[in-house]
C-alpha positions as protocol buffer text, in pm:
chain_id: "A"
residue {
  index: 1
  type: MET
  ca { x: -1405 y: 1130 z: -1492 }
}
residue {
  index: 2
  type: SER
  ca { x: -1625 y: 865 z: -1629 }
}
residue {
  index: 3
  type: ASN
  ca { x: -1993 y: 882 z: -1672 }
}
residue {
  index: 4
  type: GLY
  ca { x: -2032 y: 1224 z: -1498 }
}
residue {
  index: 5
  type: ARG
  ca { x: -1887 y: 1070 z: -1189 }
}
residue {
  index: 6
  type: LEU
  ca { x: -1550 y: 1147 z: -1030 }
}
residue {
  index: 7
  type: SER
  ca { x: -1289 y: 839 z: -1062 }
}
residue {
  index: 8
  type: PRO
  ca { x: -1096 y: 758 z: -742 }
}
residue {
  index: 9
  type: ALA
  ca { x: -734 y: 860 z: -734 }
}
residue {
  index: 10
  type: PRO
  ca { x: -514 y: 621 z: -872 }
}
residue {
  index: 11
  type: GLY
  ca { x: -362 y: 415 z: -595 }
}
residue {
  index: 12
  type: LEU
  ca { x: -298 y: 79 z: -493 }
}
residue {
  index: 13
  type: ALA
  ca { x: -522 y: -130 z: -709 }
}
residue {
  index: 14
  type: GLY
  ca { x: -788 y: -279 z: -477 }
}
residue {
  index: 15
  type: GLY
  ca { x: -639 y: -114 z: -179 }
}
residue {
  index: 16
  type: GLN
  ca { x: -936 y: -117 z: 34 }
}
residue {
  index: 17
  type: PHE
  ca { x: -979 y: -473 z: -53 }
}
residue {
  index: 18
  type: LEU
  ca { x: -623 y: -567 z: 62 }
}
residue {
  index: 19
  type: VAL
  ca { x: -708 y: -383 z: 396 }
}
residue {
  index: 20
  type: ARG
  ca { x: -994 y: -625 z: 440 }
}
residue {
  index: 21
  type: MET
  ca { x: -761 y: -909 z: 351 }
}
residue {
  index: 22
  type: ALA
  ca { x: -506 y: -799 z: 588 }
}
residue {
  index: 23
  type: SER
  ca { x: -749 y: -817 z: 846 }
}
residue {
  index: 24
  type: SER
  ca { x: -807 y: -1170 z: 776 }
}
residue {
  index: 25
  type: SER
  ca { x: -796 y: -1460 z: 1035 }
}
residue {
  index: 26
  type: ARG
  ca { x: -659 y: -1672 z: 788 }
}
residue {
  index: 27
  type: GLU
  ca { x: -282 y: -1661 z: 788 }
}
residue {
  index: 28
  type: GLU
  ca { x: -265 y: -1779 z: 410 }
}
residue {
  index: 29
  type: THR
  ca { x: -454 y: -1486 z: 311 }
}
residue {
  index: 30
  type: ARG
  ca { x: -236 y: -1241 z: 498 }
}
residue {
  index: 31
  type: LYS
  ca { x: 81 y: -1386 z: 325 }
}
residue {
  index: 32
  type: PHE
  ca { x: -87 y: -1312 z: -7 }
}
residue {
  index: 33
  type: VAL
  ca { x: -135 y: -958 z: 112 }
}
residue {
  index: 34
  type: ALA
  ca { x: 227 y: -915 z: 204 }
}
residue {
  index: 35
  type: ARG
  ca { x: 336 y: -1073 z: -141 }
}
residue {
  index: 36
  type: ALA
  ca { x: 143 y: -799 z: -291 }
}
residue {
  index: 37
  type: LEU
  ca { x: 280 y: -530 z: -100 }
}
residue {
  index: 38
  type: ARG
  ca { x: 642 y: -620 z: -169 }
}
residue {
  index: 39
  type: ALA
  ca { x: 550 y: -634 z: -544 }
}
residue {
  index: 40
  type: VAL
  ca { x: 473 y: -282 z: -537 }
}
residue {
  index: 41
  type: GLY
  ca { x: 706 y: -188 z: -253 }
}
residue {
  index: 42
  type: SER
  ca { x: 953 y: -9 z: -457 }
}
residue {
  index: 43
  type: SER
  ca { x: 696 y: 222 z: -583 }
}
residue {
  index: 44
  type: THR
  ca { x: 741 y: 584 z: -493 }
}
residue {
  index: 45
  type: ILE
  ca { x: 407 y: 702 z: -606 }
}
residue {
  index: 46
  type: LEU
  ca { x: 247 y: 892 z: -326 }
}
residue {
  index: 47
  type: THR
  ca { x: -96 y: 712 z: -373 }
}
residue {
  index: 48
  type: PHE
  ca { x: 62 y: 363 z: -359 }
}
residue {
  index: 49
  type: SER
  ca { x: 238 y: 436 z: -49 }
}
residue {
  index: 50
  type: ASN
  ca { x: -56 y: 571 z: 158 }
}
residue {
  index: 51
  type: ASP
  ca { x: -275 y: 290 z: 32 }
}
residue {
  index: 52
  type: GLY
  ca { x: 18 y: 43 z: 128 }
}
residue {
  index: 53
  type: LEU
  ca { x: 50 y: 202 z: 470 }
}
residue {
  index: 54
  type: GLU
  ca { x: -320 y: 159 z: 532 }
}
residue {
  index: 55
  type: VAL
  ca { x: -282 y: -236 z: 445 }
}
residue {
  index: 56
  type: VAL
  ca { x: 25 y: -270 z: 667 }
}
residue {
  index: 57
  type: ALA
  ca { x: -136 y: -113 z: 953 }
}
residue {
  index: 58
  type: ALA
  ca { x: -432 y: -363 z: 915 }
}
residue {
  index: 59
  type: LEU
  ca { x: -202 y: -669 z: 964 }
}
residue {
  index: 60
  type: PRO
  ca { x: -108 y: -818 z: 1303 }
}
residue {
  index: 61
  type: ALA
  ca { x: 195 y: -651 z: 1437 }
}
residue {
  index: 62
  type: ALA
  ca { x: 434 y: -934 z: 1407 }
}
residue {
  index: 63
  type: GLU
  ca { x: 347 y: -974 z: 1025 }
}
residue {
  index: 64
  type: ALA
  ca { x: 357 y: -582 z: 973 }
}
residue {
  index: 65
  type: ALA
  ca { x: 700 y: -595 z: 1123 }
}
residue {
  index: 66
  type: GLU
  ca { x: 824 y: -812 z: 847 }
}
residue {
  index: 67
  type: LEU
  ca { x: 749 y: -545 z: 613 }
}
residue {
  index: 68
  type: ILE
  ca { x: 934 y: -265 z: 771 }
}
residue {
  index: 69
  type: ASP
  ca { x: 1169 y: -233 z: 465 }
}
residue {
  index: 70
  type: VAL
  ca { x: 879 y: -189 z: 224 }
}
residue {
  index: 71
  type: VAL
  ca { x: 753 y: 83 z: 476 }
}
residue {
  index: 72
  type: GLU
  ca { x: 1072 y: 255 z: 530 }
}
residue {
  index: 73
  type: ASN
  ca { x: 1089 y: 302 z: 147 }
}
residue {
  index: 74
  type: TRP
  ca { x: 785 y: 477 z: 148 }
}
residue {
  index: 75
  type: LEU
  ca { x: 873 y: 702 z: 439 }
}
residue {
  index: 76
  type: THR
  ca { x: 1227 y: 802 z: 326 }
}
residue {
  index: 77
  type: PRO
  ca { x: 1272 y: 1172 z: 247 }
}
residue {
  index: 78
  type: GLU
  ca { x: 1404 y: 1056 z: -120 }
}
residue {
  index: 79
  type: SER
  ca { x: 1075 y: 857 z: -179 }
}
residue {
  index: 80
  type: ALA
  ca { x: 851 y: 1118 z: -67 }
}
residue {
  index: 81
  type: ALA
  ca { x: 1019 y: 1377 z: -307 }
}
residue {
  index: 82
  type: GLY
  ca { x: 1011 y: 1160 z: -571 }
}
residue {
  index: 83
  type: SER
  ca { x: 647 y: 1085 z: -527 }
}
residue {
  index: 84
  type: ARG
  ca { x: 535 y: 1444 z: -514 }
}
residue {
  index: 85
  type: ARG
  ca { x: 710 y: 1505 z: -841 }
}
residue {
  index: 86
  type: ARG
  ca { x: 517 y: 1229 z: -1019 }
}
residue {
  index: 87
  type: THR
  ca { x: 170 y: 1288 z: -884 }
}
residue {
  index: 88
  type: ARG
  ca { x: 149 y: 1657 z: -987 }
}
């Protein structure tokens, strides 16, 4: 809480910004997004993976498919169990 306002839940820094960037018509911009996702791809923190899935969904299908290993890490039961423990 800051200045009497609730702060957003900690997630992927700039998650909504990355969603907009992932929708860009510029391939260079979308490649930057993919690199950013790979940089946090090993995170099992639930808010990171939720935001990251939104970003991947905004990419063109062929580019999103290149991130399947990152998405798989977020969706595996082992990762999900670890992230629930960390966010409580």
